[in-house]
C-alpha positions in Angstrom: 0.0 0.0 0.0 1.0 3.6 -0.5 0.7 6.4 2.1 -1.1 9.7 2.0 0.2 12.6 4.3 -2.0 15.7 4.5 0.0 18.8 5.4 -3.2 20.7 6.5 -4.9 18.3 8.9 -1.9 15.9 9.4 -3.9 12.8 8.3 -1.7 9.8 7.7 -3.5 6.9 5.9 -2.9 4.1 3.5 -3.8 4.4 -0.2 -3.8 2.1 -3.2 -0.3 1.6 -4.8 -1.5 3.0 -8.2 -2.0 6.5 -6.6 1.7 6.7 -5.5 3.3 9.9 -6.9 0.0 11.7 -7.3 -1.8 14.4 -5.4 -5.3 13.5 -4.3 -8.0 15.1 -2.1 -7.5 14.3 1.6 -10.1 11.8 2.8 -10.6 13.9 6.0 -10.4 17.6 5.0 -10.5 17.5 1.2 -7.2 19.5 0.8 -4.8 18.3 -2.0 -2.3 15.9 -0.4 0.6 13.9 -1.9 0.6 10.1 -2.0 4.0 8.5 -1.4 5.4 5.0 -1.9 5.6 3.4 1.6 9.3 2.7 1.4 10.1 6.2 0.2 8.0 7.7 3.1 9.7 5.5 5.7 13.2 6.3 4.3 12.6 10.1 4.6 11.1 9.7 8.0 14.1 7.7 9.2 16.5 10.3 7.7 14.8 13.0 9.7 14.8 10.9 12.9 18.5 10.1 12.7 19.4 13.7 11.8 17.5 14.9 14.9 19.1 12.3 17.1 22.6 13.2 16.0 21.8 16.9 16.5 20.7 16.2 20.1 23.9 14.3 20.7 26.0 17.0 19.2 24.3 19.7 21.3 24.7 17.7 24.5 28.4 17.1 23.9 29.2 20.8 23.2 27.0 22.4 25.9 27.1 20.0 28.9 29.8 20.6 31.5 32.3 17.8 32.1 31.0 15.4 34.7 32.5 12.3 36.2 31.4 9.2 34.4 28.8 7.3 36.4 29.0 3.5 36.8 27.9 1.8 33.6 28.5 4.9 31.4 29.9 4.5 27.9 33.6 3.9 27.7 35.7 6.8 26.4 37.5 6.1 23.1 40.9 6.3 24.8 40.0 3.5 27.1 38.6 0.9 24.7 40.6 -2.2 23.6 40.8 -1.5 19.9 41.4 -5.2 19.1 38.4 -6.5 20.9 35.4 -4.3 21.0 32.0 -3.6 19.4 32.1 -0.1 20.8 32.6 1.3 17.3 29.8 -0.6 15.6 27.0 1.8 16.5 25.0 4.5 14.8 26.3 7.0 17.5 29.9 6.3 16.5 29.1 6.7 12.8 27.0 9.9 13.4 29.8 12.5 12.6 30.6 10.6 9.4 26.9 10.7 8.3 26.8 14.4 9.1 30.0 15.1 7.1 28.7 13.5 4.0 25.2 15.0 4.4 26.7 18.4 4.2 28.2 17.5 0.9 24.8 16.1 -0.3 26.0 12.6 -0.5 24.0 9.7 0.8 25.9 7.1 2.8 25.1 3.7 4.2 27.5 2.1 6.7 28.0 -1.6 7.6 28.3 -1.5 11.4 30.0 -4.9 11.4 32.8 -3.5 9.4 34.4 -2.0 12.5 33.4 -4.7 15.0 36.8 -5.9 16.2 35.5 -8.5 18.7 36.3 -11.2 16.1 39.8 -12.2 14.9 39.8 -10.5 11.5 41.9 -7.6 12.8 44.5 -9.8 14.6 45.1 -11.9 11.5 45.2 -8.8 9.2 47.8 -7.1 11.4 49.9 -10.2 11.4 49.8 -10.2 7.6 50.4 -6.5 7.3 53.4 -6.8 9.6 55.1 -9.5 7.5 53.6 -9.5 4.1 56.8 -10.4 2.2 57.0 -13.7 4.0 53.3 -14.5 4.3 52.3 -13.4 0.8 52.7 -16.9 -0.6 50.3 -18.3 2.0 47.7 -15.7 1.1 48.1 -16.4 -2.6 47.9 -20.2 -2.2 44.7 -19.9 -0.1 43.0 -17.4 -2.4 43.9 -19.4 -5.5 42.6 -22.6 -3.9 39.4 -20.9 -2.9 38.8 -19.6 -6.4 39.3 -23.1 -7.8 36.9 -24.5 -5.2 39.7 -26.7 -3.8 39.2 -28.1 -0.3 42.8 -27.7 0.8 46.2 -26.2 -0.1 49.8 -27.0 0.8 52.5 -24.6 1.7 56.0 -25.9 0.9 58.8 -24.8 3.3 61.8 -26.6 1.8 63.1 -23.5 0.0 62.5 -21.1 2.9 65.0 -19.9 5.3 64.6 -21.2 8.9 63.2 -17.9 10.1 60.7 -17.7 7.1 59.6 -21.3 7.7 59.0 -20.7 11.3 57.0 -17.5 10.6 54.9 -19.3 8.1 54.3 -22.3 10.4 53.3 -20.0 13.3 51.0 -18.0 11.0 49.3 -21.2 9.7 48.7 -22.4 13.2 47.2 -19.0 14.1 44.8 -19.4 11.1 43.7 -22.7 12.7 43.5 -21.3 16.2 41.2 -18.5 15.0 39.1 -20.8 12.7 40.2 -19.3 9.4 41.0 -22.8 8.3 39.4 -26.0 9.5 42.6 -28.1 9.9 46.3 -27.4 9.9 48.8 -30.3 9.4 52.5 -29.7 10.0 54.2 -32.4 7.9 57.8 -32.3 9.2 59.1 -35.3 7.1 58.0 -33.5 3.9 58.6 -30.0 5.3 55.3 -28.5 4.4 52.0 -27.3 6.0 48.7 -28.5 4.7 45.6 -26.4 5.3 42.0 -27.6 5.0 40.1 -24.4 4.0 37.0 -22.8 5.3 34.3 -22.0 2.8 32.4 -19.3 4.8 31.9 -16.2 2.6 33.4 -13.9 5.2 36.6 -15.9 5.3 36.8 -16.1 1.5 36.3 -12.3 1.3 39.1 -11.8 3.9 41.7 -13.7 1.9 40.4 -12.1 -1.3 41.6 -8.7 -0.1 39.6 -7.6 2.9 42.5 -8.3 5.1 44.2 -5.1 3.8 41.1 -3.1 4.8 41.2 -4.5 8.3 45.0 -3.7 8.5 44.4 -0.1 7.3 41.5 0.3 9.8 43.6 -0.9 12.7 46.5 1.3 11.7 44.2 4.3 11.7 42.7 3.4 15.0 46.0 2.9 16.7 47.3 6.2 15.2 44.3 8.1 16.6 44.4 6.5 20.0 48.2 6.9 20.5 47.8 10.7 19.8 44.6 10.9 21.9 42.6 12.2 19.0 38.8 12.0 18.8 37.7 10.0 15.8 34.8 8.3 14.0 35.6 5.5 11.6 33.9 3.1 9.2 34.8 0.4 6.7 33.0 -0.6 3.5 31.0 2.7 3.4 28.6 2.9 0.5 28.1 6.3 -1.1 25.5 7.5 -3.6 26.4 10.8 -5.2 23.7 13.4 -6.3 24.0 12.1 -9.9 23.3 8.5 -8.7 26.9 7.3 -9.1 27.7 4.6 -6.5 31.1 4.3 -4.7 32.4 2.2 -1.8 35.1 3.6 0.5 37.3 0.9 2.0 38.2 2.9 5.1 37.1 6.3 6.2 38.1 8.1 9.3 37.1 11.5 10.6 39.6 13.0 13.1 38.3 15.5 15.7 35.0 15.7 13.8 36.4 17.7 10.9 39.6 16.2 9.3 38.7 13.3 6.9 41.1 10.5 5.8 40.0 8.2 3.0 41.9 5.0 2.3 41.4 2.7 -0.7 43.0 -0.7 -0.2 44.2 -2.8 -3.1 45.9 -6.2 -2.8 45.7 -6.7 -6.6 45.5 -4.6 -9.8 44.6 -1.0 -9.1 45.7 1.0 -12.2 42.5 0.8 -14.2 40.6 2.7 -11.4 42.9 5.7 -10.8 40.7 8.1 -12.8 37.7 7.0 -10.8 39.5 7.7 -7.5 40.7 11.1 -8.8 37.1 12.1 -9.6 36.0 10.9 -6.1 38.7 12.8 -4.3 37.7 16.0 -6.1 34.0 15.4 -5.3 34.8 14.9 -1.6 37.0 18.0 -1.6 40.0 16.2 -0.1 43.7 17.1 -0.5 45.9 14.5 -2.2 47.5 13.6 1.2 44.0 12.9 2.6 43.0 10.4 -0.1 45.3 7.4 0.3 45.8 4.5 -2.0 47.2 1.7 0.2 48.7 -0.9 -2.2 49.9 -4.3 -0.8 53.5 -4.9 -1.4 54.1 -1.5 -3.2 57.8 -0.5 -3.1 58.8 2.9 -1.6 60.2 4.0 -4.9 56.9 3.2 -6.7 54.9 4.8 -4.0 56.8 8.1 -4.4 56.6 7.9 -8.2 52.9 7.3 -8.3 52.2 10.0 -5.7 54.2 12.4 -7.9 52.2 11.4 -11.0 48.7 11.7 -9.6 46.9 13.9 -7.1 46.6 10.9 -4.8 48.9 9.5 -2.1 50.3 6.0 -2.6 51.6 4.0 0.2 52.3 0.3 1.0 50.7 -1.5 4.0 54.0 -0.8 5.8 54.1 2.9 4.8 50.6 3.8 5.9 51.4 4.5 9.5 54.2 6.8 8.6 52.0 8.7 6.2 49.4 9.2 8.9 52.1 10.5 11.2 53.0 13.2 8.7 49.4 14.4 8.2 49.3 16.4 11.4 
């Protein structure tokens, strides 16, 4: 059913679907009144509700004097355990980000689970980001086997140095401990590790590149916490521009409610989309240093060269923290 809303007598009532988009006499007072599609009406109503809710929160935070936190009060950002919390996965935490995009007339939709670190995605991602040169083969073997619908993959260690072999073995065991694989067999006589793979969509997506998003998110969070900066953050944010063009931002952080940092994460080919990212940077009104292309395994020389060629900042997973440190 459609919905009629009379601006004169405030009547709200159902109407047949075929009247949606028309103006008809109000059944109560006879004044012309618009008929809306139900989903459209609810969407607009929710937009106004959340706008009002965020405005109340903002006014309270700016006008209320500082008071000691009562028992059971929300934990301040500086006190949360970034690696194990759902504190960030709320509408309240995302509110400043919604406001920032709303001012630019851009519709956004956040996935709250994208910043819920109570699972193990962040731990494994940070392990990968901290030693990608050694663990890259494990990722590639798992991803390739998943794409081929293979049930398992084998990591050969015979050509690895003792330190590399140990790091890979420890990482594979971590994958099993955190249920990223269903089995992990350390075959010492043949000097390899055999992994029985998980088929869950979230695990497949993680190895297909989302690990880099988690790594970038945690790098941003640790940066903000170490410097005691207020922040709002999101991952996998869907945008719809005024012309209807859709985008997805891998990681977006708003520092102190006003300084945006946008990070696009690529563990594979990225060159074909540079023009698209340039257009988005301009639409968002960001400086090149605020729109970061985080490319897995990118050399420092190539990062500097690409940054000089385009109005974007290119970094590797290792160089992201250093770039954030130079922003402020």
